[in-house]
C-alpha positions, 0 to 999 in steps of 0.5 A, a space after each residue: 674796822 679800818 687797818 691802820 696804816 703802817 711801815 712794814 719790811 717783808 722779805 719775800 722768798 718766792 720772787 714768783 708772787 704777784 703784787 696782788 698777792 704781795 698785797 693780799 699777804 699784807 693786808 692778813 699780816 696787818 689784820 693779824 696785828 691789830 687784833 694782837 694789838 689790844 691794851 689787854 695783850 699790852 698789860 699782859 706783856 708788860 709789869 711795872 716797877 715801882 722803886 719809889 715803894 719798891 713794889 713790882 706791879 704785875 696785875 693786869 688791871 693795876 698795869 692798865 691803870 698806871 698806863 693810862 695815867 697822862 704821866 709817870 712818877 719819877 722812877 716808875 718802869 714799864 718792863 716787858 716780861 719777855 
C-alpha cells in the first residue's frame, strides 16, 4: 500500500537526530495514520443529528450510509462525539 503524501508539522526535541531518522519516524507516523483513518473508525467517532425528524443517528452502518450520500439534506449535521 502506498503511503499518502501529506503535510505534517513535527516538532523534534532532540536536535541530534539525523535526517534519515526523522524521515523514518515520519514514515511510521504516516503508516499509523493510514491504519486509523478508515471509514469504520470515522463512523464510530461521529454521529448524525437529523433536525428534520428530530433524530440522532449513532449506529455505524446508518452513519456510513448517510456519509456515502452525495449531498446531505438540509439541517442534517455530522457531529464528532469527542
